C-alpha positions in Angstrom: 7.4 0.5 -45.1 4.1 2.0 -44.2 3.9 5.8 -44.2 1.1 7.3 -41.7 0.0 10.8 -40.1 -0.4 10.9 -36.5 1.2 11.4 -33.2 4.0 8.5 -32.8 3.8 8.7 -29.1 0.0 7.7 -29.3 1.1 5.0 -31.5 3.3 3.7 -29.1 0.8 4.0 -26.2 -1.9 2.4 -28.5 0.6 -0.5 -29.2 0.3 -0.1 -32.8 4.5 0.2 -32.7 6.9 -1.6 -30.3 9.6 0.7 -30.8 9.7 4.5 -31.0 13.2 5.8 -32.2 13.9 9.4 -32.2 17.1 11.6 -32.8 18.8 13.3 -29.9 22.1 15.5 -29.7 25.1 14.4 -27.8 24.5 17.3 -25.4 22.0 15.4 -23.3 19.2 18.2 -24.0 15.6 17.1 -25.0 14.4 20.7 -24.8 12.2 21.0 -28.2 10.1 18.9 -30.6 9.5 15.5 -30.4 12.6 14.8 -28.0 10.6 17.5 -25.5 7.4 15.4 -25.6 9.2 12.2 -24.8 11.1 13.7 -22.2 7.7 15.0 -20.8 5.9 11.7 -21.4 8.5 9.2 -20.6 11.1 10.4 -18.2 12.9 7.3 -18.1 14.3 7.9 -21.9 15.5 11.2 -20.5 17.2 9.6 -17.5 19.4 7.2 -19.7 20.6 10.1 -22.3 23.7 10.7 -20.8 24.6 7.2 -21.1 26.8 6.4 -24.1 25.6 9.5 -26.1 28.4 10.0 -29.1 27.4 10.4 -32.5 25.8 7.3 -34.4 25.2 5.6 -30.9 21.7 4.4 -29.6 20.4 3.5 -26.0 16.7 2.3 -25.2 14.5 2.0 -22.3 11.8 -0.4 -22.0 8.4 1.1 -20.7 6.1 -1.6 -20.0 6.3 -3.6 -23.2 7.7 -0.9 -25.5 10.9 0.5 -26.1 12.2 4.2 -26.5 15.0 4.3 -28.4 17.6 7.6 -28.2 19.5 7.7 -31.6 22.2 10.1 -31.1 22.1 11.7 -34.7 23.6 14.9 -34.0 26.3 16.5 -31.8 24.8 19.8 -30.6 21.2 21.3 -30.5 19.6 22.7 -33.8 20.7 22.9 -37.3 24.2 21.7 -38.6 27.7 23.4 -37.4 31.0 23.1 -37.7 31.5 24.9 -34.7 30.7 22.3 -32.4 32.8 18.7 -32.5 32.5 15.4 -30.8 35.3 14.5 -28.3 34.6 10.8 -28.9 35.2 9.6 -32.2 32.6 7.5 -33.7 33.3 3.8 -34.7 36.4 3.5 -36.9 36.9 7.2 -37.1 40.2 8.4 -35.4 39.5 12.2 -35.7 37.3 14.4 -33.6 34.0 15.0 -36.0 32.3 18.2 -37.0 28.5 18.4 -36.5 28.0 19.3 -40.2 25.0 18.0 -42.2 27.0 15.6 -44.0 28.3 14.0 -40.7 24.8 13.8 -39.6 23.7 11.6 -42.3 26.7 9.2 -41.0 25.3 9.4 -37.3 21.8 8.5 -38.7 22.9 5.8 -40.7 25.0 4.4 -37.8 22.3 4.6 -35.5 19.8 2.9 -37.9 22.3 0.0 -38.2 22.4 -0.5 -34.5 18.6 0.0 -34.3 18.1 -3.0 -36.8 20.7 -5.2 -35.1 18.8 -4.9 -31.9 14.9 -4.2 -32.9 14.3 -5.8 -36.5 11.9 -8.4 -35.1 9.6 -5.6 -33.8 7.3 -2.9 -35.2 9.4 0.2 -35.6 7.9 3.6 -35.3 10.3 6.5 -36.8 9.4 10.2 -37.4 11.1 12.4 -39.7 14.5 12.0 -37.6 17.1 14.5 -38.4 14.9 16.5 -40.8 12.6 18.7 -38.7 14.4 21.0 -36.0 17.8 19.5 -36.9 17.3 20.8 -40.5 18.5 17.9 -42.5 17.4 17.0 -46.2 14.4 14.6 -45.8 14.7 12.9 -49.2 18.4 12.0 -48.1 17.6 10.8 -44.7 14.6 8.9 -46.2 17.0 7.0 -48.6 19.4 6.2 -45.6 16.3 4.7 -43.6 15.2 2.6 -46.5 18.9 1.3 -47.2 19.4 0.4 -43.6 16.2 -1.0 -42.5 15.5 -3.2 -45.4 13.4 -6.2 -44.1 12.1 -4.5 -41.2 8.5 -3.7 -40.2 8.7 0.2 -40.1 6.1 2.7 -39.8 7.1 6.2 -40.8 5.2 8.8 -38.6 4.5 12.5 -40.0 3.5 14.5 -37.3 -0.2 15.6 -37.0 -2.3 17.0 -34.2 
């Protein structure tokens, strides 16, 4: 896995990556950070945000010959909080899920498994998904990413102007 500093949207536009995956909340809000930039640059990615947005799910839109993948890695906006729960259980879980930091790691893992299943043959660009505005521990998230995306062509992009 390659690590670079730069602007992941620019890398996609310059065809240095084929897939841009980013973390989203399940509320359908792309109001800050990279999600807001994607919403403004690729409105098609925002238009599909309401389709299948439960924790651990992904959806994707093809823009020219590149993909934007919305990964639903958190239930609510901002940092984790037990106050918010999912009305739709993830995968084999039968109970509602709280929007805790620990559960967000599960959501990230599930999203990355789906990403690998559908996009492993392409060059994948991934930001510090789940660690920025969401407040997750990058060390834990980085380990999850390395475990789930073994064998994939992945570029970790640390944002820099």
